[in-house]
C-alpha positions in Angstrom: 73.3 18.8 32.1 69.7 18.4 33.4 68.7 21.6 30.9 70.3 19.3 27.7 67.9 16.4 28.6 65.1 19.5 27.9 66.6 21.6 24.9 68.6 21.0 21.8 70.6 23.2 19.8 70.8 22.1 16.0 73.0 24.7 15.3 73.9 28.2 15.8 73.1 29.0 12.1 70.0 30.7 11.0 68.3 27.7 9.9 68.7 26.6 13.5 66.3 24.2 15.2 65.6 24.6 18.9 63.4 21.5 20.1 62.4 22.0 23.7 59.9 20.0 25.8 56.5 22.0 26.6 53.6 20.7 28.4 50.2 20.9 27.7 47.8 19.3 30.8 44.4 19.6 32.5 43.5 18.2 35.4 39.5 17.9 36.2 37.7 17.4 39.4 33.7 17.4 38.5 29.8 16.8 37.5 28.7 15.3 34.0 26.6 18.1 33.1 25.1 16.3 30.3 24.9 12.8 28.5 27.6 12.5 26.6 26.6 12.2 23.1 28.8 10.5 19.8 29.4 12.7 16.4 31.6 11.8 13.9 32.3 14.6 11.4 33.2 14.4 7.8 34.4 10.5 7.8 36.9 11.3 10.9 37.1 8.9 14.0 33.8 9.5 16.5 34.2 11.8 18.9 32.2 11.4 22.9 31.8 15.1 24.2 29.8 15.9 27.4 30.0 19.0 29.7 31.9 18.9 32.4 30.9 21.3 36.0 33.7 22.6 38.4 32.9 24.4 41.1 35.4 27.5 43.4 34.3 28.7 46.4 35.4 31.5 48.9 34.0 33.5 51.5 33.9 37.4 50.8 36.7 39.6 52.1 34.8 40.8 54.9 34.0 37.4 56.5 36.2 36.1 59.3 36.4 32.4 59.3 35.8 32.1 63.0 32.5 34.5 62.0 31.2 32.1 59.3 30.7 35.0 56.4 29.1 34.8 53.5 30.3 32.4 50.6 30.8 32.6 46.8 30.8 30.0 44.2 31.7 30.2 41.1 30.9 27.6 38.0 32.2 26.8 35.2 31.7 24.5 32.6 33.8 22.7 30.5 33.8 20.6 27.1 35.2 17.4 27.1 35.9 15.0 23.9 37.0 11.9 23.6 39.0 10.6 20.7 41.0 7.2 22.6 38.8 4.3 20.9 38.4 2.3 24.1 37.9 4.6 26.5 35.9 7.0 24.0 33.6 4.0 24.1 33.7 3.3 27.3 32.7 7.2 28.2 29.5 7.5 25.9 28.0 3.9 26.9 28.5 4.5 30.9 28.9 8.3 32.1 25.3 10.2 32.6 24.3 13.5 34.1 25.4 14.0 37.6 28.2 11.8 37.2 31.5 12.8 39.7 34.5 12.3 37.0 38.0 13.2 36.9 39.5 13.7 33.8 43.0 14.6 32.5 44.1 15.5 28.9 45.1 18.7 27.0 43.3 22.2 26.1 42.9 23.0 23.0 41.7 26.2 21.4 40.1 26.4 17.9 37.9 28.0 15.8 34.2 27.1 14.2 31.2 28.5 12.1 28.0 28.1 13.8 24.5 27.7 11.8 24.5 31.9 11.1 27.7 31.3 9.3 29.5 33.8 12.5 33.1 32.5 13.3 33.0 31.5 16.9 36.2 30.4 19.1 35.6 27.2 20.7 37.9 25.9 24.1 37.8 22.1 24.6 39.1 19.3 27.0 40.7 16.6 25.0 40.5 13.3 27.2 43.6 11.0 28.1 41.8 9.6 31.2 38.8 9.1 32.7 38.1 8.3 36.2 34.9 7.5 37.2 34.6 8.2 41.1 30.3 7.8 41.4 28.5 4.8 41.1 25.1 7.0 40.9 26.3 8.4 38.3 26.9 5.5 35.9 24.1 4.0 33.3 24.1 1.6 30.8 22.8 3.5 27.7 20.1 0.7 25.6 
């Protein structure tokens, strides 16, 4: 019965339609790498864009916790796009480089053509929730 809530089979014929629930969800906690910019392309709704850095830390395999050991770190940069009107405007107005943010959204894979006419792939997080975690990284833009 629980499965029926998630999957609906229209029919078993050739033209059958199967509707399944799926999930595309991302949660990030990190620091803003650049002041947000607002863009509007081809008359579409504006979007606020900024980068967010997340860090991963680990001890090397030879290290033992009691001996300290070497710690390695990897920083991953994420491109964040905010389309929701209220959230987009607040994010543009108050976020600045260095702010600590929690971002929820979905991952989007797209393509674009750069200025040299080369096709590139881009991975973007489409934010639907941004939580401000540090006052030190907030400012009001004039």
